[in-house]
C-alpha positions as a Markdown table, in Angstrom:
| # | Residue | x | y | z |
|---|---|---|---|---|
| 1 | Met | 101.5 | 180.6 | 67.1 |
| 2 | Thr | 99.4 | 178.2 | 69.1 |
| 3 | Arg | 99.0 | 174.4 | 68.2 |
| 4 | Pro | 95.6 | 173.0 | 67.3 |
| 5 | Thr | 93.7 | 171.6 | 70.2 |
| 6 | Phe | 93.8 | 168.2 | 69.0 |
| 7 | Ala | 97.9 | 168.0 | 68.8 |
| 8 | Arg | 97.9 | 169.6 | 72.5 |
| 9 | Leu | 95.2 | 167.0 | 73.6 |
| 10 | Arg | 97.7 | 164.1 | 71.8 |
| 11 | Thr | 100.8 | 165.6 | 73.3 |
| 12 | Arg | 99.6 | 165.8 | 76.7 |
| 13 | Leu | 98.0 | 162.3 | 77.0 |
| 14 | Ser | 101.0 | 160.6 | 75.8 |
| 15 | Glu | 103.6 | 162.4 | 78.0 |
| 16 | Asp | 100.8 | 161.5 | 80.9 |
| 17 | Gln | 101.4 | 158.3 | 83.2 |
| 18 | Arg | 98.8 | 158.5 | 85.6 |
| 19 | Gly | 96.5 | 155.3 | 85.2 |
| 20 | Ser | 99.3 | 153.1 | 83.5 |
| 21 | Val | 99.7 | 151.0 | 86.4 |
| 22 | Leu | 96.4 | 150.2 | 87.1 |
| 23 | Val | 95.8 | 149.4 | 83.5 |
| 24 | Glu | 98.6 | 147.0 | 83.6 |
| 25 | Phe | 97.5 | 145.5 | 86.9 |
| 26 | Ala | 94.1 | 145.1 | 85.7 |
| 27 | Leu | 95.5 | 143.1 | 82.3 |
| 28 | Tyr | 98.1 | 141.2 | 84.5 |
| 29 | Ser | 95.8 | 139.9 | 87.3 |
| 30 | Ser | 93.3 | 138.2 | 85.4 |
| 31 | Phe | 95.9 | 136.4 | 84.1 |
| 32 | Trp | 97.5 | 135.5 | 87.0 |
| 33 | Val | 94.3 | 134.5 | 89.1 |
| 34 | Leu | 93.0 | 132.1 | 86.0 |
| 35 | Met | 96.3 | 130.8 | 86.6 |
| 36 | Leu | 96.0 | 130.5 | 90.4 |
| 37 | Phe | 92.7 | 128.7 | 89.9 |
| 38 | Gly | 94.0 | 126.0 | 87.6 |
| 39 | Ile | 96.6 | 125.5 | 89.6 |
| 40 | Ala | 93.9 | 124.7 | 92.6 |
| 41 | Asp | 92.2 | 122.4 | 90.3 |
| 42 | Tyr | 94.9 | 120.3 | 89.5 |
| 43 | Ala | 95.9 | 119.9 | 93.1 |
| 44 | Leu | 92.2 | 119.1 | 93.8 |
| 45 | Phe | 92.6 | 116.4 | 91.2 |
| 46 | Ile | 95.9 | 115.2 | 92.6 |
| 47 | Ala | 94.6 | 114.7 | 96.1 |
| 48 | Glu | 91.4 | 113.3 | 95.0 |
| 49 | Ala | 93.7 | 110.5 | 92.9 |
| 50 | Ile | 95.5 | 109.9 | 96.0 |
| 51 | Thr | 92.2 | 109.0 | 97.7 |
| 52 | Val | 91.1 | 106.8 | 95.0 |
| 53 | Gln | 94.7 | 104.7 | 95.5 |
| 54 | Asn | 94.8 | 104.6 | 99.3 |
| 55 | Ala | 91.0 | 103.5 | 98.9 |
| 56 | Ala | 92.3 | 100.6 | 96.7 |
| 57 | Gln | 95.3 | 99.9 | 99.0 |
| 58 | Thr | 93.2 | 99.6 | 102.0 |
| 59 | Gly | 90.7 | 97.3 | 100.6 |
| 60 | Ala | 93.1 | 95.4 | 99.4 |
| 61 | Ser | 95.4 | 95.3 | 102.9 |
| 62 | Trp | 91.9 | 94.5 | 104.5 |
| 63 | Gly | 91.0 | 91.6 | 102.2 |
| 64 | Ala | 94.5 | 90.0 | 102.0 |
| 65 | Ala | 94.2 | 89.8 | 106.0 |
| 66 | Ala | 91.2 | 88.5 | 105.8 |
| 67 | Gly | 92.1 | 85.3 | 104.1 |
| 68 | Asp | 88.9 | 84.0 | 102.9 |
| 69 | Glu | 86.5 | 84.9 | 100.1 |
| 70 | Ser | 83.8 | 86.2 | 102.5 |
| 71 | Ala | 85.9 | 89.3 | 103.1 |
| 72 | Gly | 84.5 | 90.9 | 99.6 |
| 73 | Ser | 82.2 | 92.9 | 101.3 |
| 74 | Val | 84.8 | 94.1 | 104.0 |
| 75 | Met | 87.1 | 95.4 | 101.2 |
| 76 | Thr | 84.3 | 97.1 | 99.6 |
| 77 | Ala | 83.4 | 98.8 | 103.0 |
| 78 | Met | 86.9 | 99.6 | 104.1 |
| 79 | Ala | 87.7 | 101.1 | 100.3 |
| 80 | Thr | 84.4 | 103.3 | 100.6 |
| 81 | Thr | 84.7 | 104.3 | 104.1 |
| 82 | Glu | 88.8 | 105.8 | 102.9 |
| 83 | Ala | 87.1 | 107.4 | 100.1 |
| 84 | Gln | 84.3 | 109.4 | 101.7 |
| 85 | Gly | 83.2 | 111.8 | 99.9 |
| 86 | Leu | 84.2 | 111.2 | 96.2 |
| 87 | Pro | 81.5 | 111.3 | 93.3 |
| 88 | Asn | 80.4 | 108.3 | 91.8 |
| 89 | Phe | 82.9 | 105.8 | 93.7 |
| 90 | Gln | 82.9 | 102.5 | 92.8 |
| 91 | Val | 85.2 | 99.3 | 94.1 |
| 92 | Ser | 85.2 | 95.9 | 92.7 |
| 93 | Glu | 87.7 | 93.1 | 93.9 |
| 94 | Thr | 89.3 | 90.1 | 92.0 |
| 95 | Leu | 90.9 | 86.8 | 93.6 |
| 96 | Phe | 93.2 | 85.0 | 91.7 |
| 97 | Tyr | 95.7 | 82.3 | 91.9 |
| 98 | Thr | 99.4 | 81.8 | 90.9 |
| 99 | Cys | 102.5 | 79.1 | 91.1 |
| 100 | Thr | 105.1 | 82.1 | 91.3 |
| 101 | Ala | 105.2 | 85.7 | 92.0 |
| 102 | Gly | 104.3 | 87.6 | 89.0 |
| 103 | Gly | 103.4 | 84.2 | 86.9 |
| 104 | Ala | 100.4 | 83.1 | 84.8 |
| 105 | Val | 97.1 | 82.8 | 86.2 |
| 106 | Val | 96.2 | 79.2 | 87.3 |
| 107 | Thr | 93.0 | 77.6 | 89.1 |
| 108 | Ala | 92.8 | 77.1 | 92.7 |
| 109 | Val | 93.0 | 73.5 | 92.3 |
| 110 | Thr | 96.1 | 73.9 | 90.0 |
| 111 | Ala | 99.3 | 71.3 | 91.1 |
| 112 | Cys | 102.3 | 74.0 | 90.9 |
| 113 | Pro | 105.5 | 72.1 | 89.9 |
| 114 | Ser | 107.0 | 73.2 | 92.9 |
| 115 | Gly | 104.4 | 70.7 | 94.6 |
| 116 | Ile | 103.4 | 73.6 | 96.9 |
| 117 | Ala | 99.2 | 75.0 | 96.5 |
| 118 | Pro | 99.1 | 77.9 | 94.4 |
| 119 | Met | 99.8 | 81.4 | 96.0 |
| 120 | Arg | 96.1 | 83.5 | 96.2 |
| 121 | Tyr | 96.4 | 87.2 | 95.2 |
| 122 | Ile | 93.6 | 90.1 | 95.9 |
| 123 | Thr | 93.2 | 93.0 | 93.7 |
| 124 | Val | 90.9 | 95.7 | 94.5 |
| 125 | Thr | 90.4 | 98.5 | 91.6 |
| 126 | Thr | 88.7 | 101.7 | 92.6 |
| 127 | Ser | 87.4 | 104.7 | 90.5 |
| 128 | Ala | 85.4 | 107.7 | 90.8 |
| 129 | Thr | 84.8 | 110.8 | 88.7 |
| 130 | Ala | 86.7 | 114.1 | 89.6 |
| 131 | Thr | 84.9 | 117.5 | 88.3 |
| 132 | Pro | 87.0 | 120.6 | 87.8 |
| 133 | Val | 85.9 | 123.7 | 89.7 |
| 134 | Leu | 86.4 | 125.9 | 86.5 |
| 135 | Lys | 85.1 | 124.7 | 83.3 |
| 136 | Phe | 87.4 | 125.1 | 80.2 |
| 137 | Ser | 86.9 | 123.7 | 76.9 |
| 138 | Gly | 87.5 | 120.4 | 76.6 |
| 139 | Val | 87.8 | 119.8 | 80.0 |
| 140 | Ser | 84.9 | 118.2 | 81.9 |
| 141 | Thr | 85.1 | 115.3 | 83.7 |
| 142 | Met | 88.1 | 112.7 | 84.2 |
| 143 | Thr | 87.7 | 109.5 | 85.8 |
| 144 | Leu | 90.5 | 108.4 | 88.6 |
| 145 | Thr | 91.3 | 105.0 | 89.1 |
| 146 | Gly | 93.3 | 102.9 | 91.6 |
| 147 | Ser | 94.6 | 99.6 | 92.1 |
| 148 | Ala | 96.3 | 97.3 | 94.5 |
| 149 | Thr | 97.2 | 93.6 | 94.6 |
| 150 | Leu | 98.5 | 91.7 | 97.7 |
| 151 | Arg | 98.9 | 88.0 | 98.4 |
| 152 | Val | 96.3 | 87.0 | 100.7 |
| 153 | Ile | 97.8 | 85.3 | 104.1 |
| 154 | Asn | 96.5 | 82.0 | 104.9 |
């Protein structure tokens, strides 16, 4: 007695394992490639965030060493040079005075309780826009910011 054709075909196909590895590889490799691109995107975000922070630190260092109010253009130029190639890069600097480290902000002419002149500080804030390589739903651009505060050397 012979089996019907469909039953023989089903039995033969269920026992045949050829090509199953290729199908599994195709399914899993797409997941791993997507994961690899996600890791690379994240690494680019981290690298750009470090660059933005380094630019703020560089600008504040130049401003603190200059010791005068005319250092604003130098701070901006040095921070921009440090962050070459970052899209929508912006720099802002703020000069402020305190009587004690970490104390309340005072004016330049304030007489401090200790009898010394107020200490000058410079804060440089930087920002840039980072765009992912892969466009996922809900993930568009990210604004990266950096900030550095240093005491101005007189």
